[in-house]
Structures are given as structure tokens and as C-alpha cells.
N, C-alpha and C positions, 0 to 999 in steps of 0.2 A: 489434400489437407486432412490432418488427422482429426479424430473426433474431438480431442481437447481443443484444437485450433478452432473448430466450428462452434464450440461452446463458449470458450473463455476469450473475451476481447474487451478492451476498454472503449469508451464512446468517443474519445477525442480522435482527430485525424492526424495528430502529430504527437510527438514526445513519447516517453516511457513511464509507466506506472510500475514501480518496484515495491513488492510487498515482503516485509521482513517479519519473521515470527518474534524476533528479539533484536536488541541493538547489535548489528554486525560489527566485525573488525576488518581492517584491510590486511587480511592474513588469517592464519588459523583455519577455521572452518569455512572461510570464504576467501581462499587465497587468490582468486581472480577478480575480486570486486574492484580493486583499484584499476586494473586494466580495462574492465568494462566501463567504468565511469569515465576514464580518460578518452576512451574511444567515442563517446557520445556527448561529452560536454564541450561547451564553448569556454575555453580556459581564460578568456578575457573578462569573464563575468564572475563576480564574487558569489560563492555559494551561501545559502540561507538555511538556517534551521528554525523552523516554526515550533515553539514549545508550549505545550499546555501542562501546567503543574499537576502533579508532581513529576518532575523529569527523572527518568531512570538514571541511577548513578553511572552506569556503564556509558552514558551518552558522551561524557567528557573525553573518554578514551578515543571514541570515533572521531570526534571533532578535532582532537589533537592530531590524529593520524591524517585526517583530510588536510589540516593545515601543513603538516609536513610534506604531503604529497604535492599540494598545489602552491605552497609558498604564500598563502593567504589564509587567514583565520575566517571560518564561516561566521556570518553575522547571525546573532541570536535575536529572534523577534517573539514577543509574547503573543500567543494566538488570540488572546482577548483584546488586543489593541487594533486600532485602525492600520491597515497595511500601507507601507509606502508604495508609491506608484512604481518605483523601480523593481519591486519584487515580481512584477509580471514578466520581467525579462530575464530572470535568473535561469541558469541551465541546470542547477541542482538545488532542489528544495526538499529538505527533510522534515517530516512530520513526526514528532515524538512526544511522549509523555501522555498525561491525562487518562481518560477513559473513553471508550468507544462512543457512548451517548454524547459526552462533551464535545467530541470531534464533529459528530453530525450537527449538533447545535451551532458550533462555531463556523461551519462551512456550508450549511444548507441555506440557500437564498440569502447569503450575506456578501458584503464587499470583500471580506477575506476569502471566502470560497470562490468568488468571481476572479479574483486575482490569482489564486492558485491554478484555476483552470486556464487562465490566460497564459501562465507559465508553461503548463502542460501543452497548450495549443501552439505555442511559439517553439516547440521542440525540446523543452526541458524535461528533466528527469525528476518525478515526484517519488520520493522514497518514504513510504508509510510504514512506520515501525510499530509492531505490537498493537495496542488498542486502536491507533490510527488506521492500520491495515484493516481492522474490523469494520471501519466506517465506510469503505469504498464501494461495497456491493449494493445491491438493491435492498437488502435487509441486514440486520445485524442481531447477534445472539446476546441478550442482556439478562439482567437479574442473575438468578443462580444457574443459568444455562438453559432455562426452559421458556424464556420470554423472547419473543421476536418483535423487533422494532424497524421502522422504515429508515433506511440508510441513504447514502449520497447518490447511489445509482450510477457511479462511474463505470462499474462492471455490471452491465445489464444482466439480470437473472441470478446474480450470485449472492450466496450467503457466505461471507468470509469468516473463518473461525481461527483466529490466531492462537498459537499455543496448543493446538489440538491435532495430533497426528491422525486421529480417526474420528472425524466428525460424526460418523454414523453411530458412534457410541453415545451421543446425546439424544435423549428422548425428544427434546425440542426440535433438533435438526430433523429427525425421522418425521415427526408430525408436520413440520413445515414442508418438507418434500412431498408428503402424501397430499396435502392440500394444494400445493403448487407443483404439479408434476413436470412443468418445464423449467423449474428452478434447478439449481445445483449448489452443492456445498463445496467450499474450497478450504481444506484443512491445512493449516501451516504448523507443522511440528518443530521441534527443536532444530536450530540452525537451518531453517528453510528460508531461502531467498529466492523468490520467483520474479522475473521480469517480463512484463507484457508490453509489446511494442504496437505501434499504430496500424501495422499491416497484419496483425493476427499472430506475431511472433510470441512464442512462449519459451523463455530461456530460464534454466535453473542455474543461479549463481551461487548457491549455498551447497553444503554437504548432503542435504536431504531433499527429496522431491516432495512437492505438495501432494495432498490426497484429494481426489475429485470424486464426489458422490453425486451421481445424476439422479434426478427425479425420473419416474417411470415414463414420463412423456418423451423422453429422449430415446427410449428403446426402439421406437419405430423410425427414428430420424435417420 
């Protein structure tokens, strides 16, 4: 097992957590995304997109491509509403829009968050895009990049930094890793798409690899 596999894992025993720096496309910088999704999805289940406003304008293109691929349009659900029970059984659940603090608020100790984790636990794919990706670690970077908040904890010990290829460039990240030496920062630069499986799998589905910055507590591990 590599050092990355020792450090990075999600807390569920099934399903995949996919972290995207930006709205991906089924092609272009992520040419194998469609193949990866088809290999892991139950195609009898309608995909769902959970949206927190404002939705990124590029999201429509992705949803149109998924409809073309699967022959069914993804169902759009407002993240602020009570989730339908059927959402717990979807095999592809996209989280998009909003800001990171908003996603933590909507998913931490809420019915919506419980249903999302049920979908993951039943073997689904949770694709968190941009700000939503920033919410899945133990902490998130807020404010002007120097404030640390408590996140959802789906990736234990992680500080996920979407849109940042070099998280060590942030003074807030450096301070956090100094105070929490067994933490790590996961930077998602442009066109980074990383998939984390239940058995410790780490797969790069985009054109760029994520950047992992370990706290000093990992040096002796």
C-alpha cells in the first residue's frame, strides 16, 4: 500500500467519493469519465444532482451529457429541501453549486446528509464538485483562505482545497498542518478529478493529479 493509500480514504464501507475541482465533462480533460461511471453505476437507477445555488453555468452541459450517455435526464433537487426517500438508493449523486460552508450546513447532522451517506453506503457514487468537494474533509478552508472550519469528516484528517494546485501556498493551510501534524491537505488544481474507493483505491480520472501535503506527524509513519 502506498503512502497516499495509507493517508487518504473515505469513511464509508461501500461506494465511491469523487472530488472534482470544477464541473467536469464527459470528454475533453476527463475523456475516461463516462467509462468510469458506467463501470460503477446501476444503470436502472436515475441519477440525481443535488444543487445549492448559485449553480455553476457549466453544470447544464454535464447534465446534458449524462442524459445522452444514460438515456435519462438527471433529477435536479434543491439541497435546501427535504430529500425524497428514493434518493438514498441512487447510484450517481452529484453535489454542485453553493459554497463550502453552505454544504457543511446542509449535510452535517441533517436528513439530507443522512440520505447522501445512505446512497454512498449502498454503493453509489457521490461526485462533489468545487465548493462541495471542499466540504468532505475533516476541515475546510474558508474566509479569504486563512480561516479553518469544521467540515463533514467523510475523509478523515483531510483539508480539501478545491481550485488550488499547491495548498502549501496558503498560510492558513500551513498553520493548520503545524497545529494538526497528523492532518493532510488535498489540493485540487484545474481539471483534477480524483476518485476514492471503499477499499482505499485512489484513482485519477482527470488530466491533473491532486497534490497531497502531509503534516509532519506522517513523517515517522
